[in-house]
N, C-alpha and C positions, 0 to 999 in steps of 0.2 A: 282589694285588687290593685295591682301596680302596673304602671306604664313604664316601659323600658325603651330607650333608644340605643341601638348598636351603631356606633360611628366607625365605619370601616368593616365591610362584610367580606373580607378575605377568608382564608381557611379557618382561622380561629373565630372571627366574628360570626361567620355563618354557622359554625358548629354551636356557638352559644345561642344564637337566635333559634335554631332548630330545637334545642333542648328546652328553651323557655317557652316555645310554642305549646309544649305539652304540660306546662306547669299550671295547675288550677288557680293559682293566685296571681297570674299575669293576665291582664286584660288586653294589652296591646303591645306590639313590638314594632318600632319604627326602624326599618333597615335603611340606613343612610350611607351613601357612598358617592364619591366623585364619578364613578362609573355607573351610569344609570342602568345599563344592561345588567350588571351584577346585582344591583339592588332589586330590580324588577324580577329577575330570574329567581332570586331567593324568596322574595315575598309571595310570588305566585304559588309556591308550594306550601305556604304556611297560612293557616286559617286566621291567625291573630295579627298577621304582619301587613304593614303598608310600606311601599317603597318611596324613597326620597333621594333625589340627586342633590348632593351637598358639597359645596366648596368649604372645607373645614379650616382653611387658612384665614377665614374672616370670622372674627368673634361674634359679630352680629348675626351671621348665618347660623352659627352654632347655637346661640341663645334662642333664636327664633325656632329652630328645629327641635330643641330640647324642652321648650316651654311646656309645662304640665306633666313632665316625666318625673318619676320617682328615682330612677337610676340611669346613669349614663355609663355604658360599656364602651371603653375606648380601645378600638382595634387598629389604630393608626400608628405610623412610625413614631419614634420617640420624640422627634422635634415638635410634635403637636401636643404633648402631654400637658404642659402648663396652660396652654390655651384652652384645652378641653376642660381642665380643672377649673379655670376661671369661669367658663360657661356654666359648669355645675353649681358653683357658688351663686351665680347670677339667677339661676332658675330654682334654687333650693332643692337640688337633686344630689343624691349620693353618687359615688364614682368608683370605678374599678378599671385597672389596666393590667397589662401582662409584663411590663418592664418599666422601670423608673426612668426619669429624665437624665440626660447627659448634657447639662447646660455648659456654655462656654466657660463658666466659672470653675468647672471641674466636677468630676464624678462624685467624689466625697463631699465636696461643698454643696452640690445640688441636693444630695440626700439630707445634709444638715439643714438646708433651707426647707425641705419638705417636713422634716421632723420638728422644725421650729416655727417659722412664720406661717407656713401652709397648714400645719397641724392646728394652730390657734384659729386660723380662718374657718376651717371646717368645724372645729369644736364650737366656736361662737355661734354658728348657725345651726347647731344640732345635727350635723351631717357626718356621714362616714365615708372615708376614702381609703380603699385598699389598693396599694400599688405593688407591681411585680407579682401578680397572681396568675401565673401560668404553670408550666412544669418546672422549669429552672430559669429564673427564679420562680418561686411559688411552692410547688409540692416539695422540692428539695429543702426549702426553709422549714416547712412543717415537719418533715422527717427529722431534720436536725434537732428542732425543739423537742420533739417527742423523745428522742434518745437522750438529750441533755437532762430531761426531767427524771430520768432513771439514775442520775448521778448526784453526788453531793457537790461536786464542782467539776467544771469542764476545762480542758486544756486546749484541745485541738479539734477542729472540724475541717475535713477535706471532702470536697465534692468531685466525683469523677464521672464524666460523661464521655462515652465512647460510641461513635456512630460510624458504621462501616457497611452501608447498604450500597451495593454496586449493581448496576444494570448494564446490559449490552449497549443500550443507548446512553451516551454520555450525559449523566445527570449529576453534576458536582454537588449541588445543594438541593435540599427538599424544602427549603424556605427561601426567602428573598436573597439572591446572590449579592445584591447591593449591601444589605445589612450584614451578611456573612463576611464579605471581604473587608468592609470597613471595621468590623469588630476584630477581625484577625490582625489588621494592621495597626490597631490602637494599642497603646501601652497597657500592660497588665496591672492588676491591683491584687494585693494580698494583705492580710492582717497578720503581722508577725511580731511576736513578743510585745503585744499590746499596742502596736501602732500601725497605721496604714503605710504601705510601702508600694511604690510604683516600680515597674521594671520594663525591659524591652519586650516586644512581642516574641512569642514562642520561647520564653525563658524557662529555666529549670526543668529540662526534659528528664523523664524517668521511664523505666521499663516497669510496667504494672501488670500484675495478674488479676484478672477480673472473672467472676463467675460466668460460665457458659462460653468462654473463649479459651481454646486449648493451647495458647501460647502467650508469652508476655507481649504487651502492646505498648507503644510509645505514647506518652501523655505529656502535654506541656501546659504551662500556665496560660490562662486566657482571660481577657477582659470580661468581667461579669459582675452582677449586682451583689451576689451573696457575701463576698468578703467585705464589701463596703458596709452594707446594712448590718451584718452580724457584728462587725467590729464596733460600729456606733452603738449597738444595743448589747454589747458584751456583758455589762454588769446588770442591765435592766431585765434582760430576757434569757441570757444564755450562761448564767452562773460563772461569769468571769472569764470566758474563753479568751485565750491569749493568741491563738493562731488559727487563721481561716484562709483556705485557698480553694480555687476552682481550677481543675485541670481537664483538658479536652484532648480527644484523640480521634483518629479515623482518617478516611480518605480526604475529606474536605480540608482537614488541618494539614495533611501532607502537601496537597496541591497548593494551598495558600502559602505555606512556608517556602516552597520553591519559588513561587511568584514574588513573594516578599524579598527573598534573597537576591533576586534579579532586579529589584527596584520597580517591579511592575504593579505594586500596590501603592505607589506614591501618587500624591495629588500635585506634585511639582512638575510643571511643564518641562519637557526635554526637546532638544532640537533634532528633528529627523529630516535630513535633506532640505533644510531651510524652513521646515514647517514646525510649529510648536504643537506638541502632542502631550496630553496628560495621560500617563500610563494607566491610571485607574480607570479613566474614561474608556480607554481602548479595551481593557479587560471586561468591563461591564457591558460594553457594546457587543463583544464576541461571546460572552458566556451565555449559555442557554438558560432561560428563566426556569424557575421551579414550576413543576406541573401544578396547575391550579384546578382544572376541571376533571371530572371522572373519566371522560373519554380520553384525555391525555394520559392519565395514570394507567388506564386499561391498556392503551397502546404500548406504553413503556414496559409494563409487566409482560404483555404478550410477546414483546421482542426478546425477553429473557432476563431473568434475575440471576446474577452471578454469585452474589454473596449477601447474606443477611446477618450481620453481626452487630451486637450492641450491648451496652451495659450502662446502668444508671445507679451509681453507688454513693451513698452518704456515709462517711466513716467518722465517728465521733469518739474521742478519747478523753478520759477524765478519771475521777476517783470516786469510789464508793467504800465507805468505812475505811478510809485511808489506803485502800488497795487499788492499783490501776485497773481500769475497766475500758474495754473497747466494744462499741456497738456498730456493726455493719448493717445498713438498711439498703436493700435493693428494691427499686421500683420496677415492676414487671408489667409490660403491656404488649399489645400485638405488634408483630413485625409488619413490613410493607404489604405483603400479600394478604395476610389475615385482616389488617386494618382496612384495606380496600374492599375485601369481600364482605365485611360486616358493615362498613359505613361509607364507602366510596371515597375515603380519605387516604392520604399517605400515613405512614407510621408517625412521622414528625407532627403533622397537622392533627392526627388523632390524639396523641398524648397531650400536647399543649392545649388543644381545643377542649378536650374533655376535662382536663384539670381546671381550666378557666371557667368552664360551664358549671362545675361544682362550686367554685368560689362564688360565682354569680348567684347560683341557687341558694347558697348559704346566706347571702345577704337578702335575697327575696324572702326567705323563710325566717328572717330576723334571728338567726342563730348568732350572728356577730353584729352587735349594735353599738359598740363603743364609738364615741364621737371624736373626730379628728382624723389625722392621716396615719395609717398603719401599714406594716408589711407582714407577710404571712407568719414569720417566726414569732410574732406577738400574739398569735391566736392561743387562747387558753384550751384546757383539756376537752371541754364539750365541743368546741368548734373543730379541733383537730380530729376527734373521733368522728364527727359528722363528715369531714372530708374523706377520711379513710373508708368509711362505710359506703358513702355514695360513689366513690371512685371504684370500689370493688364491684358495684353493680354494673359499671361500664367496662369492666375487664381490666382495670388497672389495680394491681395489688402491691402490698409492701411486705417483703420478707425480711425479718430482723434476726440477726444472730448476735450473741453476747459472749465475750471472752473476758475472763477475770483472772488476775494473778493474785496470789496470797502473799508473795514475797516481792518486794520492790527493790530494784537496784537502780542507781542513778544512770540515766541513759547516756550513751556516748554521743559525740557530736554528729556521728554518721546517722543517716536516716534509714528506716525500714519502709520500703514501698513508698518513699517520698514523704512520709509523715514526720515532721520535725519532732525529734525526741521520743519516738515510739519505743516502747519496751516490749512490744509484741512480735512474735514470730508467726508465720503462717501455720506452723505445726502446733501452736498452743491449743489446748483442749477447749472446745466449745462447751459452755456450761448452760446455755439456754438457746433455743431456737423457736421463734414464734412468727405468726402472721398478724399484722395490724388490722387487716380487713375484717 
């Protein structure tokens, strides 16, 4: 039997706690949050849970709260990651979070630190830390690795996430607007020709056709973990991949790009009639928060849903028997209305929370037991199969299509659908279509 502490019981943390409450090998779940009301409201509905008000900015508080636990689930903002990892080491607990740290030393450098010094720390104590284990990063990485394993060598991995859920009540983001806006305004990362490259926000726009959307949609590069981790693990886990990018599109991206162009996502003070104002502070003050509780979501849905569009595609290109091969993997989950009707969650919280809960369950079930710090693309076949199978039970499935050419011509410098060096056209014949669930 295992004791778990969930630090931060927002949408994702609470979903994980609810799932673990039904797990026969979990004896206790500590629901810890700075917001006592949130912790108590969640634990009141769970037989195995106890509530704890916790100021996680203090390492001693974290250590005291986690003492005796086997696993720490970190549902806090990124700034807390290394602090919570330090507490895990102190109490001899394994660790999981949903996105890696962005230290002041840099995004790439922080992951190098995790894969180096922090990996050795956890390995020396016989502990496992899985970072970036949500939907994207998380499921996207597992999908990419699954596709790569069907190839002899890999050239390109592109991840496309399009979110365009519009309601009559202005709801720009279905997760933290603070995180969303800061991510949008941050420089982008991609892995290009075997090296990490940074670029300006909203760079390299393309028009992309995605399944289920009857028109091309605009996608831009976006700051995300996958190009960083996959680039660092190119030879170790991804058969020498040379190019990795993450592209994002939808209403939130359009809004953010307009605000960014006006300088409203800047953290540099500007003079307004003699007063110093930080534009980002003003935007965050005025932006409505993401709906958190079921009654909020119900009210928004009842006011009217205008559009529910979305796509989650991982496209992997490489070679099999010296012939080009492309594998498209779509993650399919419930939309806003269906997610709320089945779970009381938004579509965003459902996908990330359910993915994270499966990764946590995988660790509780000892399916993944390697010691050290890892990211989801390092999961081997049995762990990947476990994730797909358990996600399918929760209504999240993976549809995979394969295209293969038997004649190879050197690609032009132009791109097809934004994929560097792609030799595939949309009309190429599909040679295989399967479901991974």
